[in-house]
N, C-alpha and C positions, 0 to 999 in steps of 0.2 A: 504494500500500500504506500502511496506517495503522500507527501505533506499536503498535496492539493485537495485531498479528500479525507480529512480527519473524522474519526468516529467519536462522538460525544457520548461518554458512558453515563454521565449524570449522577454518579454515585462514588462514594469513597470506600476504601477498605476499612475494616474495623477489627476488633479483637476476634469476633466470631464470623467475620465476613471477609476472608482473604480475597485478594484480587490477583489474577494472573497477569504478568507483564513479560516483556521480552527477556528479562534476566531472572525469571522465576516468579514466585508468589510474593505479594506484598502483604504485610500485616501491620496493624497500627495500634499504638497505645495512646489512650486519652487520659493523661494523668489528672487526678482529681484537683480541681481549681488550678490547673496548669503548673503544679509543683511536684518535684521529685526530690527524694533525699539522695545524699551521696551514695548510700548503699544501693538504692534502687537504680541509680545511674550505672553503677557497676554491673548490676544484673542485666540491664539492657545491653551494655557493651559486650558482655559475655555471650548473650543471646545472639547478637548480630554476628559475632565472630564464630561462634560454635555451630549455629544453625542457618545463618544467612550468608550473604556474600560480603559482609563487612561494611555495607553502606547503610547509614541511618540518616533519615531526613527530618529536620525540624521544620514542620509545616507552617503555613500561614494561619493555622488554627491552634498553634501551640501544642500540636500532637507530635509524637515520635513515630515515624514510619520506618520499618525495617524491610530490606529487600533481599531477594535471592533465596527464599525458603523453598524447600520441597513441599509438595502437597501434604505429605505425611507429617512433616514438622509443623505445618500450620494447624493441624488437628490437636497437637499437644501443647501448642503455644498458650492458649487461654489459661490452662491449668497452672502453668509455670508463672504467668503474670499475676493470677489471683493469689498465689502463694507469696508473691513479692509485694502484695498490696497495690498492684498496678492495674487491677481489673475487677469487675464485679461478676459473681457467679450467675446472675440473671442477665441473659443476652439482651432482653428488651431494655432493662435499665441501663446497661452499658451503652447501647446505641443512642439512648436519649440524652446522655449527659454531654451534649455538644455545647459547652459553655466556656466562653472567654471571661477572664476577670482581670482587673487592674493588677499588673505584676507586683506592685509594691504595697498592696493592701495590708494593713496591719503594721507596716514598717515605715511608711511615709506619713509624717504628721500632717501633711496637707491633703492627703487622700481622705475622702469622707469617712468619718469614724465608724459608720455602720456598714461599710462595704463588705467586710467579711461576713457579717450577719445576713446581709441581703444575698450574697453569693451562696451561702449555705442554704438559705431558704429556697432560693431558686433551684439549686441543685436537687434538693429533696423533692421539690414540686415536680421537676422533670422526671425523676425516678418513679414517683408515685402515680403519675398520670399516664396510664398504660396506652390510652388512645393516641398519644403523641408518637408512638412507634411508627405510625403511618406518615409522619412528616418525611419529606425528601431527605436523603442521607446528608445532603450539604446544608440543610436548614440549621442555622446557628443562633445562639443567644449570647448576650454579653452583659456583664455587670461592670459598669464604668464609674468608678469613684473619683476620677480626676486626680488632682494633685500634680506631682512632677510630670506624669504622663497625663496631659490635660484631657478634660472631658471632650470626647469626639475622636480620641486616638484609636479607640477600639471600634470595630465595624462588624455588624451582624444583622440578621434579619429582624430580630426583636431585641432591643437594648433597654436596659435600665440604667439611667444616667443620674448622677447625684444632682439634686436640685439646690435651691437657694437656702433652705433652712436645715436645721438639725433633723436627721432621719427623714428628710423629704426627697423623693425621687420622682422622676418622670419616665414614662415609657415612650420609646421611639420605635416606630414601625414604618418602613418605607418613607414616604414624604410627610408623615403625620407624627405628632407628638401629643402627649397628654399634658394637662396642667400638673403642677407638683402635687404628689400624693404621699401619704405615709408609706413607709417601706412595705408594710403588709399589703396595702391596697395596690401598690405598684406590682408586686410579685403576682398577686391574684389576677390583675389585668393582663400582665404579660402571658400568663398561662392560658387565660381565656382567649386572647387573640390567636395563640397557636392552636388551641382546640377548634376555634371557628375556621381557621385555615384548613384544617383536616376535614371538618364537617361539610364545608363548601366544595370540597373536591378540587381545591386549587393546586396547581403544579408550579407555576412561576413564583419564585421566591421574592419577598419584599425588597431584598437587597438588590435584586436585578430588575424588578418591576415595581418602581416606587409607588405607583398609583394603588397598589394592593393595600398599602397601609391605611389610607383613609377609608377604604371599603370595610376593612376589618374593624376599625374604630367605630364606624357607623353601626356595626352589628352589636357592639358593646353598649351603646347608648351613652358612653363617656364623652364629655366635652373634649374636643381635640382641636389642634391648630396646625397650620402648615409649618413644616420644618424648614427653617431658613438654612441655606447652604453654609457650611462652615468655611471660614477662610482657609486657604491652602496650608498655612503654617500649623493650623490646629488639627488637620486631618491625620497627621502622623507625628510622632515625637521628633523634635529637632535633634536631640541627642539621645541615643540609646546604647552607645558604646563608650567605654571609658568611665571615669568617675562621675557618678550621678549626683553632682554637688547640690545640696539642699534637699535631696530626696530622703535620705536616712543615713545614719552613721555607717560608713564603710560600704555603701552601695556602689556596685561596679557592674557595668554592662559588658558582656563578652559577645563579639560577633562571630557568626558561623557563615563563612563564605558560601553563597548559593544555597544555604541551608543544609549542606552536606557534611555530616559528622562521621568520622571514623571511630572505631572502638577506642583507639589510643587517645583521640581527642576527648571523648567522653570520659575516659578514665582520668585524664588530666584535669578535666573540669570538676570531677568528683573530688579529687584531691584538693583543688583550689577552694571548693566550697567548704571543705573541712577546715580551712584556715579561717573561716568565719562561722556562720551559724549552721552550716552543713546542708543547706537547701539550695537547689537550682530552680529558679523561677523562669519558666519557659515563656517566651513572648511570641506574638504573631509576626514579628519583624526580623526573624532569623537571628535572634539574640537570646542570651540567657543572662539573668541578673543574679549576682551574688550579693549578699549583705553581711554586715558584721565583720568585714575584712579589716584586720588591725594593721596590716602592712601591705606592700605591693610586690613582695619578693616572688610570688607565684606567677606574676604576669609574664616573665621571661619564659617559663615552662610552657604556658599556653601559646605564646607567640611562636615558639620553636615547633609546636605541633600544627601550626598553620591557622590558629584562631586569630581573630581580629581584636586588638586591645586598645586601639586609638580611633577616635571618631572621624579622622580625616583620611582613613584608609580607603583607597579607590575601590576596593573589592566590595564595599558596602553599597556602591552605586550601580551594581549590575545584578540582573535577575536572569535565571535560565532554568529550563526543565531538566529532566534526567537525560534527555538526548537519546541517541541511537542505542546506547548500552542498555537502557531500561524501558524504552518505549518503541513498539513496532511501527508507530506512525511517524517517528522522527527519522531523519536521514543523515544526521551529522552529530559530532561531539560538541554540542552547543555550549556546554559548561566550560570547556577549555577555551573556546573562542571568546566567550564572555569575559573570562578572566584576562585574556590577552588584550581585549579591547578596553578594559577598565581604565587604563592609563589615559585614554582620550576623553573620558567622561568628566565634564566640568562639575565642580561641587554644586550640590543642590539638584543635579539632574539624575535621571535613571535611564540606563540602557537595558533593554530586554532582548535577549537572544532566544528565539523560540524554535523548537524542532518542527512545528507545524502551525497551521492557522488557528488552532484552538487557543494558544497562548496561555496554557495552564499556570505557568509560573507567575504571571503578572497580568491579570485580566483588567488592567487599567491603562490609560494612555501613558506612554513613556516618551521621553525626549527623542529617543530613536528606538525602534523595534526592528530587529533583524530576523526575518523568517527564512530559515534554511530550506532549500529545495534540492532536488537531484541535480539540476543543471545550472542553478543560479540562486542568489539570495535576493529576497525582496526587502527593501528598506522603507519603513513607514516613519514619517516625522510627526511627533506629537499625537500619536494614535496607538491603537491596539493591533495585535497580530492579525486580526481579521479585516482590518481597514485597507483602503486603497493605497498601494505602495507609491512612493514618490519616484522610485527608480528600481531597476533590477541590475545587479552586478554579478559578474561571472564567477568570482572566486573570493577566497578570504583575503587575498592580497588587495584586491580592489575595494573590498569592504573596509579594510583597515585604512587605506588611503583616504576614502571618503569620510570616515569617522574623524580622521586627523584634520581634514579640511574643515568640517563643521565645528570641531573643537576650537580651531584657530579663529573662526568667525565669531565665536563667543568669547574670545580673549583668554581661552584656557591654555 
């Protein structure tokens, strides 16, 4: 199959739902509230090395995806993860806990004080509401307490965002938001909207079809308002790697180039976490946050393993999928190409190198998107992988030259 005719599967692998790929079977761990202990990190590293092909992906849902499993190993995988505290014995509950939370909840004094309580209530509500198993696999929720990672940094189909007062939260769905509600009322409303989504037989998610939000709010009878677009600076954290000054004592962000972690990288991160509070906080931005770090001696070890420890590292400006090694629809090693082109990407810009027109790694407009093909590469400016290309170039050398030219035009 060529990159010109990608197949959209529309679902994600899970603990009980492995997915076959070009390099074997994929399995996924959804850590509770996006956190794992150093001991759990070592379990995952050993799992990837002993049963997979050694490739672990930190996804844009703050999950950990392991590649290259045999089908037999995928059947035993859930039991081992449950034993490590990384999964639930109930497959339905496991599937439903697709929840992002503020990475520094409970650590950042500027993050809403009740964030952890709201996240726990939301997680319990998702587990207990059996009908939500019918939601699309990619349907997600978020509890966004703001603070160092400002409100609006997290993105999901249904979001609870910290409001203006103590224990006041608003619910955001598509292009609509509620007024500020108590945390209990906000959780109840979020679960109701998700339940109505299922009851109405909808398939397009609010994150992709914003008009669904007002329709669901209308079903609830709750007063809602149009959601004003966030300024670009607020849609993602400006700093997620390096010292997170002002967030909490000893908080430090560690970047994972292209979201790809080796077992050695994860083992090193586990050791680094133990120099602080022993917890790795996974984020949807291909980073992990450590806290309670008393010194920075561990940074050199992480850098030597290939992790990013400084916010100006050009590797943070590129996105790429698994490429030909992991996907039958890709035709090139797009990861290697992305890392090679990173030097041309100006600060504040994003380069996306995609193996096909789906653009799985970055479904948003990028400064430049390179879509690899069998006989040429298509280059899209300020758009997504499926948009109309500005030009077609015959090989990687030509792509590199064009990237260098555009970088010079921007003064980079």
